[in-house]
C-alpha positions as CSV (number, residue, x, y, z in Angstrom):
1,M,-27.2,27.7,-2.4
2,G,-28.0,25.2,-5.3
3,D,-27.0,27.5,-7.9
4,Y,-23.4,27.5,-6.7
5,M,-23.0,23.6,-6.3
6,I,-21.7,23.3,-10.1
7,W,-18.9,25.7,-8.9
8,F,-18.4,23.9,-5.8
9,W,-17.9,20.5,-7.6
10,L,-15.5,22.1,-10.2
11,V,-13.3,23.2,-7.1
12,I,-13.6,19.7,-5.8
13,F,-12.6,18.4,-9.1
14,I,-9.5,20.7,-9.5
15,L,-8.4,20.4,-5.8
16,T,-8.5,16.5,-6.1
17,V,-6.4,16.5,-9.3
18,V,-3.9,18.8,-7.9
19,I,-3.7,16.5,-4.7
20,E,-3.0,13.6,-7.0
21,F,-0.3,15.4,-8.9
22,I,1.2,16.2,-5.3
23,T,0.9,12.8,-3.8
24,I,0.8,10.2,-7.0
25,D,-0.8,7.7,-4.9
26,F,-3.8,6.8,-7.1
27,V,-6.4,7.9,-4.5
28,S,-7.8,11.4,-5.2
29,I,-7.9,10.8,-8.8
30,W,-10.9,8.7,-8.5
31,F,-12.7,11.3,-6.5
32,A,-11.9,13.7,-9.3
33,L,-13.5,11.5,-11.8
34,A,-16.6,11.2,-9.4
35,A,-16.8,15.0,-9.4
36,I,-17.7,15.1,-13.0
37,P,-21.0,13.0,-12.8
38,T,-21.8,15.0,-9.5
39,M,-21.4,18.2,-11.7
40,I,-23.8,17.1,-14.3
41,I,-26.3,16.4,-11.6
42,A,-25.5,19.8,-10.2
43,I,-26.6,21.1,-13.5
44,F,-29.9,19.5,-13.9
45,D,-30.8,19.3,-10.2
46,P,-28.9,22.2,-8.3
47,T,-31.1,21.8,-5.1
48,N,-30.7,18.3,-4.6
49,I,-27.5,18.5,-2.7
50,W,-27.8,15.1,-0.7
51,L,-28.1,13.2,-4.1
52,Q,-25.0,15.1,-5.3
53,V,-22.9,14.1,-2.2
54,I,-24.2,10.3,-2.4
55,V,-23.3,10.3,-6.0
56,F,-19.8,11.9,-5.4
57,F,-19.0,9.4,-2.6
58,L,-20.5,6.2,-3.9
59,S,-19.0,6.6,-7.3
60,G,-15.6,7.7,-5.9
61,F,-15.4,4.8,-3.5
62,I,-16.7,2.4,-6.2
63,L,-14.0,3.6,-8.7
64,L,-11.3,3.5,-6.0
65,A,-12.1,-0.2,-5.1
66,L,-12.7,-1.5,-8.5
67,T,-9.9,0.1,-10.5
68,R,-7.1,1.3,-8.1
69,P,-5.5,-2.2,-7.7
70,I,-5.2,-2.6,-11.4
71,V,-4.0,0.8,-12.0
72,V,-1.4,0.5,-9.3
73,K,-0.2,-2.8,-10.5
74,Y,0.2,-1.3,-13.9
75,F,1.9,1.9,-13.1
76,K,4.0,1.1,-10.1
77,K,5.6,-2.1,-11.3
78,N,9.1,-0.8,-11.6
79,I,9.6,0.0,-7.7
80,V,12.6,-1.7,-6.5
81,S,13.1,-2.4,-2.7
82,T,16.3,-0.8,-1.2
83,N,18.7,-1.5,1.3
84,V,17.5,-4.1,3.8
85,D,13.8,-4.2,2.5
86,A,15.3,-6.0,-0.4
87,Y,16.4,-9.0,2.0
88,V,12.7,-10.0,2.8
89,G,12.0,-13.3,1.3
90,K,15.4,-14.3,0.9
91,N,17.2,-17.2,2.4
92,A,19.9,-17.5,4.9
93,I,21.8,-20.3,6.9
94,V,21.6,-20.7,10.7
95,I,25.2,-20.3,12.2
96,K,23.7,-20.1,16.1
97,E,20.6,-22.1,16.8
98,I,17.4,-20.1,17.1
99,S,14.7,-21.0,19.5
100,D,11.3,-19.2,20.4
101,D,13.1,-17.8,23.6
102,H,16.6,-17.1,22.5
103,P,17.8,-15.4,19.3
104,G,20.3,-16.9,17.2
105,L,22.5,-15.8,14.2
106,V,22.1,-16.2,10.7
107,D,24.7,-15.9,7.8
108,F,23.2,-13.7,4.9
109,E,25.4,-12.6,2.3
110,R,28.5,-13.4,4.3
111,M,27.3,-11.1,6.9
112,N,26.0,-12.3,10.5
113,W,22.7,-11.1,11.6
114,T,20.7,-11.7,14.8
115,A,17.5,-13.5,14.0
116,I,14.4,-14.5,15.9
117,S,11.8,-17.1,15.1
118,S,8.9,-18.5,16.8
119,E,10.4,-22.1,16.1
120,T,13.5,-24.0,17.0
121,I,15.9,-23.8,14.1
122,L,19.3,-25.7,14.2
123,V,22.8,-24.7,13.1
124,G,23.1,-25.4,9.4
125,E,19.5,-25.4,8.5
126,K,18.2,-22.9,5.7
127,V,15.8,-20.2,6.8
128,R,13.5,-17.6,5.0
129,I,13.6,-13.9,6.1
130,L,10.2,-12.9,6.8
131,A,10.7,-9.5,8.1
132,I,13.3,-7.0,9.6
133,E,12.8,-5.7,13.0
134,G,15.4,-3.3,14.1
135,N,18.6,-5.0,13.4
136,K,17.0,-8.6,13.6
137,F,15.8,-10.7,11.1
138,I,12.5,-12.5,11.9
139,V,12.9,-15.9,10.1
140,T,11.2,-19.3,9.5
141,K,12.4,-22.7,8.4
142,F,12.8,-22.8,4.7
143,E,10.4,-25.1,3.1
144,K,11.2,-26.3,-0.4
């Protein structure tokens, strides 16, 4: 069985590269790279399958943990939020009092939205949009 391990790791390499091209999530590419040293080990020690498996997973997860955040930040920096996702983090004005047990209303870009909060916020106060749940804003008092 050890004689075929080089081919097994080559198939894993090709499969993970194909998966990366399909998903473009920068996850499986690290395992494709981890298959390379594993193939080299399979050439010199084809019977030590446990060592190959350990090197594959260890190097794959280390590469994933150490380099993926940097690569994602570099390559996916032009992603723009669309629709209501772009509202998160923006400010609105309370037009109907919000309390922890009663939703209120906020004016955001000349539209009225139902808003909920875990604190009481009075009419006229500025709020920051934390999230959107269904058709409601989850807000908090705006702190300067």
